[in-house]
ROZAFI-973047 format. One line per field, with one value per residue (C-alpha): x, y, z; residue number from 1. Coordinates in Angstrom, 2 decimals, padded with zeros to 5 digits. Example, Ala and Ser with C-alpha at 12.3 -4.5 7.8 and 13.67 -1.06 7.14 Angstrom:
ROZAFI-973047
px: c(012.30 013.67)
py: c(-004.50 -001.06)
pz: c(007.80 007.14)
vexke: c(1 2)
This chain:
ROZAFI-973047
px: c(-004.71 -008.43 -010.13 -012.58 -012.79 -013.68 -017.17 -017.46 -020.17 -022.28 -020.18 -021.80 -020.36 -021.86 -019.58 -017.14 -013.99 -010.66 -008.23 -004.65 -001.47 -001.51 -005.00 -006.34 -009.58 -009.18 -011.87 -012.49 -011.21 -009.41 -006.64 -003.31 -003.86 -006.28 -005.37 -007.39 -007.02 -004.89 -006.87 -009.83 -010.74 -010.44 -014.12 -015.28 -018.00 -016.98 -014.18 -014.17 -014.80 -014.56 -016.46 -014.96 -017.06 -015.71 -017.28 -015.76 -019.15 -022.31 -024.35 -022.68 -025.33 -023.35 -021.41 -023.58 -022.69 -025.80 -024.87 -021.30 -022.38 -025.06 -022.59 -020.01 -022.58 -023.80 -020.26 -019.78 -023.10 -022.32 -018.95 -020.14 -018.04 -019.15 -019.23 -017.93 -017.39 -018.47 -016.49 -017.38 -015.48 -018.08 -017.07 -013.44 -011.06 -008.99 -006.45 -005.75 -006.09 -004.04 -004.26 -005.22 -008.93 -010.75 -012.70 -009.73 -007.49 -009.97 -009.84 -006.04 -005.73 -007.93 -006.16 -005.34 -009.10 -009.83 -009.45 -010.56 -011.24 -014.06 -014.51 -016.63 -013.76 -010.05 -010.52 -012.74 -009.87 -007.08 -006.66 -002.88 -000.74 001.58 -001.33 -002.75 000.65 001.03 -002.43 -001.66 001.68 000.05 -002.66 -000.20 001.91 -001.13 -002.35 -005.51 -007.18 -008.31 -011.55 -013.24 -016.99 -017.05 -013.61 -012.34 -009.09 -007.07 -004.42 -002.91 -000.60 002.05 000.13 -003.05 -001.24 000.32 -003.10 -004.46 -001.66 -002.43 -006.04 -004.82 -002.67 -005.70 -007.68 -004.93 -004.91 -008.67 -008.34 -005.63 -007.78 -010.76 -008.55 -007.21 -010.72 -011.94 -008.89 -009.27 -012.97 -012.26 -009.60 -011.99 -014.71 -012.27 -011.16 -014.82 -015.16 -017.16 -016.80 -015.63 -015.98 -013.62 -012.88 -014.35 -011.59 -012.07 -013.74 -015.91 -019.14 -020.77 -023.73 -025.68 -024.05 -025.99 -024.80 -025.73 -025.38 -023.35 -022.09 -019.55 -017.71 -018.84 -017.38 -018.69 -019.11 -018.71 -015.58 -014.12 -014.63 -012.79 -009.89 -009.53 -009.60 -006.88 -004.74 -005.07 -003.90 -000.95 000.17 -000.21 002.38 -000.05 001.32 -000.36 -000.79 -002.74 -004.92 -005.85 -006.56 -009.04 -010.62 -011.06 -012.55 -015.05 -015.99 -015.17 -015.28 -011.93 -011.55 -011.81 -014.88 -017.88 -020.18 -018.54 -017.35 -019.54 -016.76 -013.26 -011.70 -013.96 -013.46 -015.86 -013.38 -013.65 -010.08 -007.67 -003.95 -000.94 -000.46 -004.11 -003.66 -000.39 -001.90 -004.90 -002.87 -000.45 -003.16 -003.23 -006.93 -007.46 -006.56 -009.27 -006.74 -007.70 -005.47 -004.79 -002.39 -001.22 -000.27 -002.17 -003.58 -001.97 -003.55 -002.02 -000.19 001.49 -000.50 -002.46 -006.07 -008.50 -012.18 -013.73 -013.95 -010.73 -010.85 -007.57 -006.08 -002.58 -000.84 -002.32 -001.46 002.16 002.50 001.04 003.48 006.42 005.32 004.88 008.29 009.83 008.32 009.50 013.09 014.96 016.56 013.15 011.40 010.13 009.42 005.80 005.02 008.62 009.92 009.42 013.10 014.33 016.70 016.73 018.62 022.41 025.28 027.40 030.51 030.65 027.83 026.03 022.25 020.56 017.93 015.33 015.49 013.67 015.58 015.70 012.45 010.78 010.92 011.84 015.39 017.57 021.04 023.94 025.02 028.51 030.16 028.60 029.82 033.24 033.57 032.46 035.04 037.75 037.08 037.74 040.75 038.88 038.92 037.43 039.74 038.55 037.31 036.03 032.31 030.95 027.31 025.55 021.84 019.03 015.44 012.99 009.63 010.98 013.41 010.60 008.43 011.25 011.97 008.23 007.96 010.94 009.46 005.96 007.32 009.30 007.04 003.60 002.06 003.61 001.72 002.76 004.13 004.24 006.44 004.45 006.03 005.26 004.99 007.36 006.98 008.62 007.64 010.30 007.92 005.54 008.47 009.53 005.96 005.64 008.96 007.85 004.52 006.36 008.67 005.71 003.88 006.87 006.95 003.24 003.88 007.29 007.61 004.01 002.75 -000.09 -001.36 -001.58 -002.87 -003.33 -005.78 -003.41 -000.52 -002.66 -003.70 -000.09 001.13 -001.56 -000.73 003.01 002.71 000.52 003.02 005.99 004.23 003.37 007.00 008.36 005.88 006.82 010.55 009.98 007.91 010.66 013.24 011.28 009.83 009.44 011.32 009.57 010.32 009.25 007.34 006.13 002.48 000.57 -001.54 -004.03 -002.86 -000.39 002.31 000.46 -002.79 -001.13 000.92 -002.25 -003.90 -000.76 000.39 003.94 005.30 003.57 004.98 008.46 008.10 007.20 010.34 012.54 011.02 011.75 015.40 015.04 018.41 019.13 022.62 023.06 026.15 027.57 025.91 027.60 025.81 023.24 019.62 016.06 015.22 016.24 019.32 018.28 021.78 022.87 020.50 021.37 018.25 018.60 015.98 015.97 019.08 021.47 019.49 019.25 023.02 023.65 021.16 022.94 026.37 025.15 023.55 026.75 028.81 026.40 026.64 030.45 030.50 028.04 030.17 033.30 031.58 030.30 033.74 035.24 032.44)
py: c(000.17 -000.52 -003.66 -001.34 -002.28 -000.30 -000.51 000.34 002.91 002.79 005.18 008.03 010.59 008.56 005.61 004.57 006.72 005.69 008.33 007.80 009.18 012.42 013.19 013.55 011.55 008.62 007.56 004.66 006.53 005.62 008.18 009.39 012.43 014.84 018.49 020.28 023.08 022.31 020.67 019.79 016.07 014.06 013.08 016.65 017.90 020.07 017.97 018.47 015.26 014.32 011.24 009.22 006.76 004.53 001.84 000.02 -000.74 001.18 -001.99 -003.61 -003.42 -005.10 -001.92 000.60 004.30 004.91 002.19 003.46 007.06 006.17 004.18 006.97 009.64 007.52 007.28 011.04 011.76 009.37 011.03 014.56 015.23 017.85 016.55 019.36 017.44 014.16 012.92 009.92 007.92 005.79 003.24 003.90 001.04 001.45 -001.02 000.20 003.91 003.94 007.40 008.95 009.20 012.52 012.31 011.14 013.81 016.53 015.33 015.08 018.65 019.86 018.07 021.39 022.00 018.56 016.68 013.22 011.21 008.68 005.69 002.53 000.00 000.17 -001.48 001.47 003.85 001.80 -001.60 -001.52 -001.66 000.92 003.27 002.89 003.55 006.69 007.99 007.28 009.13 012.19 012.21 011.86 014.69 017.00 015.61 014.18 011.01 008.02 006.41 003.24 003.01 -000.81 -001.94 -001.77 000.06 002.29 003.98 005.89 002.98 001.21 -002.06 -000.46 000.90 -002.51 -004.15 -001.61 -002.47 -006.19 -005.52 -003.52 -006.49 -008.76 -006.13 -006.05 -009.87 -009.90 -007.34 -009.43 -012.54 -010.76 -009.49 -012.97 -014.43 -011.77 -012.19 -015.97 -015.68 -013.30 -015.59 -018.55 -016.58 -015.46 -019.05 -019.96 -017.27 -014.88 -011.07 -009.75 -006.02 -003.26 -001.89 -003.76 -004.59 -002.83 -005.22 -006.85 -006.13 -007.42 -009.81 -012.15 -015.53 -017.94 -020.91 -019.72 -016.86 -013.72 -012.04 -012.82 -010.94 -011.38 -009.91 -006.46 -006.81 -003.10 -002.68 -005.97 -004.75 -001.53 -003.50 -005.77 -002.78 -001.08 -004.22 -004.57 -000.99 -001.43 -004.57 -002.61 -000.14 002.72 005.06 005.07 008.83 008.46 005.73 007.73 010.81 008.78 007.31 010.77 012.13 009.26 009.90 006.37 006.37 005.68 002.82 005.21 007.12 007.32 005.77 002.36 002.45 001.65 001.78 003.07 006.18 007.95 010.63 012.78 012.88 010.46 011.27 008.51 008.89 006.84 005.67 004.52 002.62 000.98 -000.11 -001.62 -003.45 -004.87 -006.24 -010.08 -009.92 -009.65 -013.36 -014.09 -014.41 -013.55 -010.88 -010.35 -007.67 -007.04 -010.68 -013.60 -016.19 -019.55 -022.97 -025.89 -026.89 -023.48 -022.10 -018.81 -019.29 -018.53 -018.59 -015.96 -015.67 -014.20 -011.17 -011.96 -015.32 -016.22 -015.69 -012.21 -011.33 -012.39 -010.48 -007.42 -007.61 -008.00 -004.90 -002.87 -004.02 -002.97 000.49 000.75 000.05 003.40 002.45 001.96 005.09 007.57 011.14 011.97 014.92 015.44 015.56 012.71 011.98 012.28 009.38 008.63 011.61 011.53 013.78 012.49 014.19 013.07 010.51 012.32 012.59 015.65 017.60 020.15 023.90 026.94 028.84 032.58 032.56 030.31 027.23 023.82 022.63 019.73 020.47 018.28 018.74 017.48 020.90 021.10 017.63 018.45 021.49 019.44 016.75 019.32 020.94 017.57 016.79 013.99 015.17 012.55 011.64 012.45 015.47 018.34 018.80 022.27 021.25 020.94 021.74 020.75 021.88 019.99 019.79 019.00 016.42 014.68 014.68 013.18 010.41 009.68 009.32 006.93 004.87 004.55 003.76 000.85 -000.39 001.19 -001.82 -004.39 -005.74 -004.56 -007.49 -007.77 -010.00 -012.35 -014.15 -017.85 -018.76 -021.53 -024.02 -023.13 -025.18 -023.79 -021.49 -024.43 -026.63 -024.00 -023.71 -027.49 -027.66 -024.90 -026.66 -029.89 -028.16 -026.41 -029.72 -031.19 -028.18 -028.66 -032.15 -032.01 -028.39 -027.32 -030.63 -031.12 -034.40 -036.15 -039.67 -042.50 -040.50 -037.55 -039.75 -041.14 -037.69 -036.48 -039.45 -038.88 -035.19 -035.85 -038.53 -036.29 -033.42 -035.72 -037.09 -033.57 -032.47 -035.42 -034.79 -031.10 -031.87 -034.31 -031.70 -029.13 -031.54 -031.83 -028.27 -026.50 -023.20 -020.00 -017.94 -015.09 -015.27 -012.65 -012.40 -009.84 -007.19 -006.98 -003.51 -002.28 000.20 002.90 002.26 002.33 005.40 007.28 006.77 007.05 010.09 011.43 008.88 006.01 007.08 007.36 003.84 002.56 004.15 002.77 -000.72 -000.68 000.15 003.83 005.63 008.93 010.37 014.04 015.13 018.68 021.22 021.67 024.83 027.26 027.32 027.35 023.87 020.68 019.08 015.43 014.32 015.23 012.59 008.92 007.02 003.44 000.84 -002.89 -004.77 -001.95 000.52 -001.83 -002.38 001.36 001.81 -000.89 000.66 004.08 002.62 000.74 003.92 005.81 003.07 003.16 006.93 006.65 003.97 006.10 009.12 007.05 005.58 009.07 010.48)
pz: c(059.46 059.49 058.12 056.32 052.56 049.46 047.97 044.25 043.64 046.79 048.87 050.68 053.03 055.89 055.20 057.88 057.96 059.47 060.64 059.48 060.97 058.98 060.36 056.80 056.46 054.07 051.66 049.34 046.37 043.14 042.95 043.03 045.25 043.53 043.51 046.19 048.74 051.75 054.54 052.32 052.51 049.28 049.49 049.97 047.62 044.71 043.23 039.47 037.57 033.89 032.73 029.88 027.84 025.06 022.91 019.94 018.41 019.14 018.74 021.74 024.44 027.24 027.95 026.14 026.38 028.47 030.97 031.26 031.73 034.31 036.42 036.29 037.17 040.10 041.47 041.14 042.84 045.70 046.33 045.84 042.74 040.23 036.67 034.49 031.24 029.64 026.63 024.45 021.85 020.06 017.40 018.37 019.12 022.25 020.89 017.35 018.11 021.33 022.89 019.57 020.44 020.09 023.36 025.42 023.93 024.89 028.51 028.57 027.31 030.21 033.07 034.71 035.15 036.67 039.94 038.85 035.66 036.01 033.69 033.66 033.64 032.97 029.57 028.59 029.33 027.72 026.10 026.28 029.39 027.86 027.13 030.65 032.22 030.09 031.09 034.74 034.42 032.85 035.53 038.41 037.00 037.14 040.47 038.88 040.18 038.12 039.29 038.04 038.56 038.69 039.95 043.59 043.02 045.34 043.23 046.15 046.98 044.95 045.42 044.09 041.05 040.44 040.62 038.14 035.72 036.15 035.24 032.24 031.18 031.20 029.29 026.67 026.56 026.05 023.25 021.56 021.87 020.34 017.52 016.81 016.80 014.38 012.15 012.15 011.35 008.48 007.02 007.25 005.45 002.76 002.20 001.80 -000.86 001.34 001.28 004.66 004.05 003.08 -000.35 -003.27 -005.80 -009.12 -011.55 -008.88 -007.03 -003.86 -004.33 -002.03 -001.58 -003.85 -001.77 001.69 004.15 003.68 000.56 -002.15 -004.88 -008.49 -011.68 -012.55 -016.33 -017.12 -015.01 -016.25 -019.83 -018.95 -017.43 -020.47 -022.80 -020.74 -020.77 -024.54 -025.01 -022.62 -024.48 -027.73 -026.36 -025.69 -023.02 -019.61 -019.89 -023.12 -021.60 -018.50 -020.60 -022.65 -019.50 -018.02 -021.26 -021.34 -017.69 -016.53 -012.68 -011.07 -008.54 -005.57 -006.75 -004.42 -007.02 -006.55 -002.92 000.05 002.64 003.03 001.57 -000.89 -003.51 -005.49 -008.34 -011.24 -012.27 -013.19 -012.52 -013.59 -010.00 -009.92 -013.17 -012.14 -008.81 -010.58 -013.23 -010.66 -008.35 -008.36 -007.44 -011.22 -011.25 -008.69 -005.87 -002.30 -000.76 002.94 004.23 000.67 000.01 -001.58 000.83 000.05 -000.02 001.83 -001.37 -001.52 -004.46 -004.19 -003.14 -006.00 -005.07 -007.33 -011.13 -012.59 -014.88 -016.67 -017.62 -016.43 -019.79 -020.25 -016.65 -017.09 -020.36 -018.67 -015.75 -018.15 -020.06 -016.86 -015.64 -018.96 -018.59 -015.00 -016.07 -016.11 -019.41 -020.97 -019.70 -022.26 -021.23 -021.88 -024.15 -025.33 -028.90 -031.33 -031.98 -028.39 -027.81 -031.55 -033.00 -032.57 -033.63 -036.52 -035.11 -031.47 -031.25 -028.41 -028.31 -029.73 -027.79 -028.78 -028.29 -029.68 -032.36 -032.82 -034.76 -032.17 -034.37 -032.99 -033.63 -032.51 -031.16 -030.06 -026.44 -027.19 -026.60 -023.14 -022.21 -023.69 -021.41 -018.41 -019.13 -019.81 -016.43 -014.83 -017.02 -018.78 -022.38 -024.70 -027.61 -031.13 -033.01 -030.92 -031.60 -032.36 -031.70 -035.06 -035.23 -037.56 -038.14 -035.91 -037.70 -041.18 -039.80 -037.88 -041.01 -043.05 -040.52 -040.22 -043.99 -044.06 -041.25 -042.71 -046.15 -044.77 -041.96 -042.41 -044.14 -041.78 -038.75 -035.30 -033.32 -029.57 -027.51 -025.32 -022.43 -022.45 -018.81 -017.89 -015.09 -011.79 -008.77 -006.42 -004.49 -003.95 -002.85 -000.33 000.95 001.34 003.21 005.59 006.15 006.93 009.42 011.04 011.39 013.22 015.58 016.28 017.58 019.20 020.32 020.89 022.23 019.76 018.25 021.63 022.11 019.62 017.51 017.44 016.33 013.52 012.31 012.50 010.43 007.81 007.42 007.43 004.74 002.61 002.80 002.06 -001.03 -002.11 -001.68 -003.63 -006.46 -006.66 -006.79 -009.64 -011.52 -011.02 -012.43 -015.69 -015.69 -019.03 -019.12 -020.10 -023.19 -025.43 -028.67 -031.11 -032.04 -034.15 -032.43 -035.30 -036.37 -038.94 -038.01 -039.97 -038.09 -034.69 -035.65 -036.53 -033.14 -030.96 -029.02 -029.16 -026.68 -028.50 -031.85 -030.37 -028.98 -032.44 -033.87 -031.10 -031.32 -035.07 -034.33 -035.23 -035.16 -036.90 -037.36 -038.28 -040.21 -040.09 -042.40 -045.81 -046.86 -045.58 -046.70 -045.50 -046.75 -044.97 -046.48 -046.21 -047.26 -043.72 -042.27 -042.07 -040.99 -039.77 -038.91 -038.22 -037.18 -038.07 -036.00 -033.00 -033.11 -033.07 -030.21 -028.21 -028.84 -027.71 -024.60 -023.73 -024.09 -021.83 -019.18 -019.37 -018.83 -015.95 -014.26 -014.70 -013.20 -010.27 -009.55 -009.34 -007.19)
vexke: c(1 2 3 4 5 6 7 8 9 10 11 12 13 14 15 16 17 18 19 20 21 22 23 24 25 26 27 28 29 30 31 32 33 34 35 36 37 38 39 40 41 42 43 44 45 46 47 48 49 50 51 52 53 54 55 56 57 58 59 60 61 62 63 64 65 66 67 68 69 70 71 72 73 74 75 76 77 78 79 80 81 82 83 84 85 86 87 88 89 90 91 92 93 94 95 96 97 98 99 100 101 102 103 104 105 106 107 108 109 110 111 112 113 114 115 116 117 118 119 120 121 122 123 124 125 126 127 128 129 130 131 132 133 134 135 136 137 138 139 140 141 142 143 144 145 146 147 148 149 150 151 152 153 154 155 156 157 158 159 160 161 162 163 164 165 166 167 168 169 170 171 172 173 174 175 176 177 178 179 180 181 182 183 184 185 186 187 188 189 190 191 192 193 194 195 196 197 198 199 200 201 202 203 204 205 206 207 208 209 210 211 212 213 214 215 216 217 218 219 220 221 222 223 224 225 226 227 228 229 230 231 232 233 234 235 236 237 238 239 240 241 242 243 244 245 246 247 248 249 250 251 252 253 254 255 256 257 258 259 260 261 262 263 264 265 266 267 268 269 270 271 272 273 274 275 276 277 278 279 280 281 282 283 284 285 286 287 288 289 290 291 292 293 294 295 296 297 298 299 300 301 302 303 304 305 306 307 308 309 310 311 312 313 314 315 316 317 318 319 320 321 322 323 324 325 326 327 328 329 330 331 332 333 334 335 336 337 338 339 340 341 342 343 344 345 346 347 348 349 350 351 352 353 354 355 356 357 358 359 360 361 362 363 364 365 366 367 368 369 370 371 372 373 374 375 376 377 378 379 380 381 382 383 384 385 386 387 388 389 390 391 392 393 394 395 396 397 398 399 400 401 402 403 404 405 406 407 408 409 410 411 412 413 414 415 416 417 418 419 420 421 422 423 424 425 426 427 428 429 430 431 432 433 434 435 436 437 438 439 440 441 442 443 444 445 446 447 448 449 450 451 452 453 454 455 456 457 458 459 460 461 462 463 464 465 466 467 468 469 470 471 472 473 474 475 476 477 478 479 480 481 482 483 484 485 486 487 488 489 490 491 492 493 494 495 496 497 498 499 500 501 502 503 504 505 506 507 508 509 510 511 512 513 514 515 516 517 518 519 520 521 522 523 524 525 526 527 528 529 530 531 532 533 534 535 536 537 538 539 540 541 542 543 544 545 546 547 548 549 550 551 552 553 554 555 556 557 558 559 560 561 562 563 564 565)
């Protein structure tokens, strides 16, 4: 072997050549063997080259696209390669996007047309060792060379390929280090109350930092007013569907609308949806908390970091979450746009619920589904004891009017009450956080070798003592913590007022919350008018007891069916 060494991009055809045993002239090339005609030297003119340029940020001038392209073109010119394509990925991360980069993908799909891929440095081609190895595998399979314009690499040998992978490892390490520095800087800025970019939470807006450099988030008064109005309606038992319909009618921009977003996903639609509303109402940023990766950033004492003005107070937030949780409970769900007495009307023969159907004349009627369930049980040999139900029916509109009249007569003048959760004291999450911080501090000193020297020992002792005192204080507070509870408070509306402005689901909720339970007896005689003597209407304690008994029976049947499945 010759002592001749590779020069990076200063090669010419006049450079010294050493003849190897297979009589094929060797060149200072970065390859696996490029596809070429038999007997044609690897440094012969006419090899087809693709230049690849990548830059994470276009403002980075140290490896600007122009500099990368110039260096690659110089290498191709020196070696007599014909550049047939130049692909660029600008403002594209080689770490987060992996191989999913438009420019790189266009080159990889044209490997059959190429002899060599030229790039500025390995870290421009791939930031991950795995990605680089995959590119090298694809290139080798097609007999295509990989050439770096600034690094002395010979990928024809196993040692050269190993060295290339080592360089890729360091490129990946550098990328990880940069990512950690950026992440750490962002977290520091967020803890200082600074805005670090991304989507602006609904209810806030970006303003210059009054206390120094950068920007901060301030309350957007119009959006905050919208949020508080929504919360009031949710706590007043208005359905989410009714709320979003009103928002859409009023033309209130949704959180994702272009008019309020400077970055991130945009939409030209102002439409609100139930998923949009639920996401907004469940976002702890309404409390002024700082969120990172979907979770609140915690202070050293274990409490969520709050460094911006809250839109909701803690009590209102907790009441809101309780109400949303109640609605999310399958047993509490109400079908939107269905009949008024769905879940309220029951058969007086078998006790089953009654459902709506259209009669022969197209009018709404309620019918018991007991016969259907009876046939289903009979087919399984599980006949329910008692009288066989024939499925009584009753007129829908007149029955609903009658029940409405009974309800408003009894409750219309009374104030609507809402149950508010009084937040209790629970210091267990803070205790757990303090214990974890204490354990982590011990690992810093004894496992990670931090806090060295006399000064380090002093700082360790100070932090350890502070955390121990904090832990002891939290445990004492937990011992005497006040438990939470529920209390009823008026909403400021009467049942009649809320009934008037509510949609079908809201009215049904009012009936159910008042213990509404209607039992329909079999018909005694025919006639066009509603026989109100068939209807037994219950409210209050009696109605709630009947609701609970029906729910318990339904649960028992569901458990029996599940056990036999």
